[in-house]
MARLUMSE-463733 format. One record per residue (C-alpha): residue in three letters; y, z, x. Coordinates in steps of 0.2 Angstrom, whole numbers, padded with zeros to 4 digits, always signed. Layout:
BEGIN
alaYZX/...
***
This chain:
BEGIN
met-0001+0002-0002/leu+0013-0001+0017/val+0016-0017+0011/arg+0020-0013-0004/phe+0031-0002+0001/leu+0040-0012+0015/gln+0042-0025-0001/leu+0050-0014-0013/leu+0059-0006+0002/leu+0066-0023+0008/lys+0072-0027-0011/glu+0082-0011-0011/thr+0090-0016+0002/ile+0095-0030-0003/lys+0103-0024-0018/ala+0111-0013-0007/gly+0120-0027+0003/val+0115-0022+0019/asn+0116-0034+0033/arg+0106-0047+0040/glu+0102-0038+0054/ala+0096-0023+0045/leu+0082-0038+0031/ser+0075-0045+0048/val+0069-0028+0054/tyr+0057-0026+0038/ser+0053-0047+0039/leu+0048-0040+0058/leu+0036-0028+0052/ile+0029-0035+0039/asp+0023-0051+0050/his+0019-0038+0064/leu+0006-0030+0051/ser-0012-0035+0055/thr-0015-0034+0034/ala-0016-0052+0029/val+0000-0054+0015/val+0005-0069+0006/gln+0019-0067-0008/leu+0020-0077-0021/asn+0033-0081-0035/asp+0029-0083-0054/asn+0023-0100-0055/leu+0011-0094-0044/glu+0019-0105-0029/ile+0018-0100-0011/glu+0035-0090-0006/tyr+0028-0081+0011/leu+0015-0079+0022/asn+0014-0067+0038/pro+0006-0073+0054/ala-0013-0062+0049/ala-0013-0074+0034/glu-0009-0087+0042/met-0024-0085+0054/leu-0037-0078+0042/leu-0034-0092+0028/ala-0029-0108+0045/val-0014-0115+0038/ser+0004-0115+0044/arg+0019-0105+0032/arg+0029-0121+0034/arg+0017-0133+0029/ile+0013-0123+0013/tyr+0030-0113+0007/gly+0034-0121-0010/asn+0014-0128-0014/asp+0003-0120-0028/ile-0008-0107-0021/gly-0021-0118-0019/ala-0014-0124-0003/ala-0019-0108+0004/phe-0033-0102-0004/arg-0045-0108-0018/glu-0055-0097-0032/asp-0060-0098-0049/glu-0049-0100-0064/glu-0053-0081-0070/ser-0047-0076-0054/ile-0032-0087-0056/gln-0029-0082-0074/ala-0029-0063-0069/leu-0015-0068-0057/his-0004-0073-0071/ala-0009-0059-0082/ala-0003-0047-0068/ile+0015-0058-0069/glu+0015-0054-0089/ser+0010-0038-0087/gly+0017-0029-0072/his+0002-0021-0067/pro-0008-0019-0051/phe-0025-0024-0047/thr-0040-0024-0036/lys-0053-0036-0031/arg-0069-0034-0024/glu-0080-0043-0013/ala-0072-0062-0019/glu-0077-0078-0012/ile-0063-0088-0006/glu-0062-0107-0001/cys-0048-0108+0015/ser-0042-0125+0015/asn-0051-0129+0028/asn-0067-0126+0014/lys-0072-0110+0025/lys-0079-0098+0014/leu-0072-0080+0015/phe-0077-0064+0007/cys-0065-0052+0005/asp-0057-0038-0006/tyr-0038-0041-0010/thr-0025-0032-0018/val-0011-0042-0032/thr+0004-0031-0034/pro+0019-0038-0046/ile+0036-0036-0037/met+0049-0032-0053/gly+0066-0040-0053/thr+0084-0034-0058/ser+0077-0036-0078/asn+0060-0028-0077/asp+0052-0045-0077/thr+0041-0049-0064/glu+0050-0058-0048/ser+0035-0062-0038/leu+0017-0056-0032/ile+0011-0049-0016/ile-0006-0052-0014/glu-0015-0040+0003/leu-0031-0048+0011/tyr-0047-0038+0018/pro-0060-0048+0022/arg-0075-0039+0022/asp-0083-0049+0038/arg-0069-0044+0049/met-0074-0026+0044/lys-0095-0030+0047/arg-0089-0038+0064/ile-0079-0021+0067/ser-0095-0013+0064/gln-0108-0025+0074/glu-0095-0023+0090/asp-0096-0007+0088/glu-0114-0008+0087/ile-0115-0019+0102/ile-0104-0008+0114/ala-0116+0006+0109/asn-0131-0002+0111/his-0125-0010+0130/glu-0118+0007+0135/ser-0136+0016+0130/ser-0144+0004+0140/lys-0136+0005+0154/glu-0138+0024+0155/leu-0156+0020+0153/val-0156+0005+0169/arg-0147+0018+0177/gly-0161+0032+0177/leu-0173+0020+0180/ala-0163+0015+0195/his-0161+0030+0201/glu-0181+0035+0198/ile-0186+0018+0206/lys-0175+0016+0223/asn-0179+0033+0229/pro-0197+0029+0233/leu-0196+0011+0236/gly-0185+0017+0251/gly-0197+0029+0257/ile-0211+0015+0253/arg-0201+0002+0265/gly-0197+0016+0278/ala-0218+0019+0281/ala-0222+0000+0280/gln-0209-0001+0295/leu-0217+0013+0303/ile-0232+0006+0301/ser-0229-0010+0309/arg-0221-0001+0324/ala-0236+0010+0327/phe-0246-0003+0326/thr-0247-0023+0335/asp-0262-0029+0324/glu-0255-0046+0317/ala-0264-0046+0301/leu-0258-0028+0298/asn-0239-0035+0302/asp-0244-0049+0288/tyr-0248-0035+0276/thr-0232-0023+0280/gln-0220-0038+0281/val-0226-0042+0263/ile-0222-0026+0258/ile-0206-0022+0264/glu-0201-0041+0256/glu-0207-0034+0238/ser-0198-0019+0242/asp-0182-0029+0247/arg-0185-0039+0231/leu-0186-0026+0218/arg-0171-0017+0226/asp-0163-0033+0223/leu-0169-0034+0205/val-0165-0015+0202/asp-0143-0019+0210/arg-0143-0034+0197/leu-0148-0024+0180/leu-0134-0011+0186/gly-0122-0028+0185/pro-0108-0028+0196/arg-0105-0016+0209/gln-0088-0014+0213/leu-0073-0013+0200/pro-0065-0028+0197/lys-0050-0034+0208/asn-0037-0035+0194/lys-0023-0049+0195/pro-0014-0062+0184/leu-0027-0076+0182/asn-0027-0093+0173/ile-0041-0092+0161/his-0042-0110+0160/lys-0044-0111+0178/val-0061-0101+0178/ile-0067-0110+0164/glu-0065-0126+0175/arg-0073-0120+0190/val-0087-0117+0180/arg-0087-0132+0171/gln-0088-0141+0186/leu-0103-0132+0192/ile-0112-0133+0177/ser-0109-0153+0177/val-0116-0153+0196/glu-0132-0144+0189/thr-0138-0155+0175/asp-0132-0170+0184/asn-0123-0176+0168/gln-0136-0175+0156/ile-0127-0163+0144/glu-0108-0169+0136/leu-0096-0154+0141/ile-0080-0155+0129/arg-0066-0149+0132/asp-0054-0140+0120/tyr-0042-0130+0126/asp-0026-0121+0121/pro-0012-0120+0130/ser+0001-0109+0123/ile-0014-0095+0133/pro-0005-0084+0143/asp-0011-0078+0160/leu-0022-0062+0158/ile-0028-0049+0170/gly-0043-0048+0177/asp-0057-0053+0192/glu-0056-0069+0192/ser-0073-0069+0203/gln-0081-0058+0190/leu-0078-0069+0175/ile-0083-0085+0182/gln-0099-0075+0186/ala-0098-0071+0169/leu-0093-0086+0159/leu-0106-0095+0170/asn-0121-0085+0165/val-0117-0089+0147/thr-0114-0108+0149/arg-0129-0108+0161/asn-0139-0101+0147/ala-0133-0113+0135/met-0137-0128+0146/gln-0156-0120+0149/ala-0157-0120+0129/leu-0152-0140+0128/met-0161-0145+0143/asp-0176-0139+0136/asp-0173-0147+0118/glu-0181-0164+0124/asp-0179-0172+0107/asn-0159-0170+0107/arg-0154-0184+0112/his-0136-0181+0113/lys-0133-0164+0122/thr-0115-0155+0120/ile-0110-0139+0124/his-0088-0137+0119/met-0079-0127+0129/val-0065-0120+0116/thr-0050-0106+0119/arg-0039-0099+0104/ala-0026-0085+0107/leu-0029-0074+0092/arg-0015-0064+0088/gln-0015-0044+0082/phe-0036-0044+0084/thr-0044-0030+0085/ile-0059-0027+0097/gly-0072-0013+0091/ser-0060+0001+0090/lys-0043-0005+0096/arg-0031-0018+0091/his-0024-0027+0103/arg-0006-0037+0101/leu-0016-0053+0110/val-0034-0058+0112/cys-0040-0073+0122/lys-0056-0080+0115/ile-0067-0091+0126/ser-0082-0101+0115/ile-0096-0108+0123/ile-0106-0117+0107/asp-0120-0131+0111/asn-0132-0139+0100/gly-0146-0133+0105/pro-0161-0128+0095/gly-0155-0109+0091/ile-0161-0093+0099/pro-0174-0085+0090/glu-0168-0070+0076/gly-0180-0058+0083/ile-0172-0057+0100/leu-0155-0062+0093/lys-0151-0043+0091/thr-0155-0038+0109/leu-0148-0051+0117/phe-0139-0044+0127/tyr-0152-0030+0133/pro-0158-0032+0150/met-0174-0041+0152/val-0170-0047+0137/ser-0173-0068+0138/gly-0183-0081+0126/arg-0188-0093+0140/ala-0205-0089+0147/asp-0198-0091+0167/gly-0181-0081+0161/thr-0178-0063+0172/gly-0167-0060+0156/leu-0152-0056+0167/gly-0141-0065+0165/leu-0132-0062+0147/ser-0132-0043+0151/ile-0123-0041+0167/ala-0111-0056+0156/gln-0109-0042+0145/ser-0106-0029+0158/val-0090-0039+0165/ile-0084-0043+0149/his-0084-0025+0147/gln-0076-0020+0162/his-0061-0031+0156/his-0060-0022+0140/gly-0069-0034+0130/ile-0086-0040+0121/ile-0096-0057+0120/glu-0102-0058+0101/cys-0115-0074+0098/asn-0120-0082+0081/ser-0136-0095+0082/tyr-0142-0107+0069/pro-0150-0122+0073/lys-0142-0136+0081/lys-0127-0122+0085/thr-0127-0107+0094/glu-0109-0100+0100/phe-0105-0086+0112/asn-0088-0078+0110/ile-0080-0071+0122/leu-0066-0059+0118/ile-0053-0055+0130/pro-0037-0043+0128/ile-0023-0053+0136/glu-0012-0039+0144/thr+0005-0042+0153/thr+0003-0031+0169/val-0010-0022+0176/gln-0003-0006+0169/asp-0006-0012+0151/gln-0022-0016+0155/glu-0025+0001+0165/lys-0018+0009+0147/his-0034+0004+0139/ser-0048+0012+0152/
***
């Protein structure tokens, strides 16, 4: 109801003849709300959308001002009649679990509240619609679960690593002592196997633990990082996969560790590459590398002014539903020869950058979304640590 309060306050301010600078403050407040707000006149024509509504409904307010509500979203006739009834009666109402269709034909499930704004003659001047997407609430809940599971798995791996590495050091040391004490060449072959396998197991444990160093954060261009990954993947696939770029040039520099971000993005993109290379029936293999800037976006329980969204989308066979929920766990892989470490390490890196990796997968479309907050300075990023 904050939106209603601001609108009523704005109305009283106008009546009192307050200057334009004061009016712009109220407009600025609504523009910076994370709630999607749409204002209609008494003919159900669009008078205003805030940026959150633009993003949610995938429309430009400049293009649809003055148009019918259908230019922003469409719903059944019964709901349109309810809007007309609200204008006539002046009574607010709330609709739960509504299914609306956006201008890009995308379905959206949401709750919305309609509040009539009365004029000086007690007639309804406009309707304020506040939209609360249910899929966003579900996504936030899923992100909280991903973060909690990732933290739990990291704690488990740390405990296992400690239990493995301690005796492993003793085994390796004993093998070295045996090798020095005996000159038998055949025996030395066996001790060398013990030493090499101990080293391999130690390296595996280190990889399970993820990045061993804290990020060396500095301002960087995320498209430079993606281009580096694109070049590496192009060489690995020998141009058998079409790599399609769709970048948002408005994204500013973000604060991060370039080397670690390259590794994380490479792991995610390589996962898509391997799925496509295994898909023998696919004659036109593609990976889309897409960037977008998201405003007033929530990751887990924190809302960020600006977030960089990097999407890696392939047209492969999809990820089996049985492993989708545990995809970022260590040692989980859908491939017989996979180690199950790449995505786990990628999630750890992005988590260190206060972000998250999400995955949606269907046959012929798997989409990894990497979400990283854009901080203007290293100090800003440290505030979120």
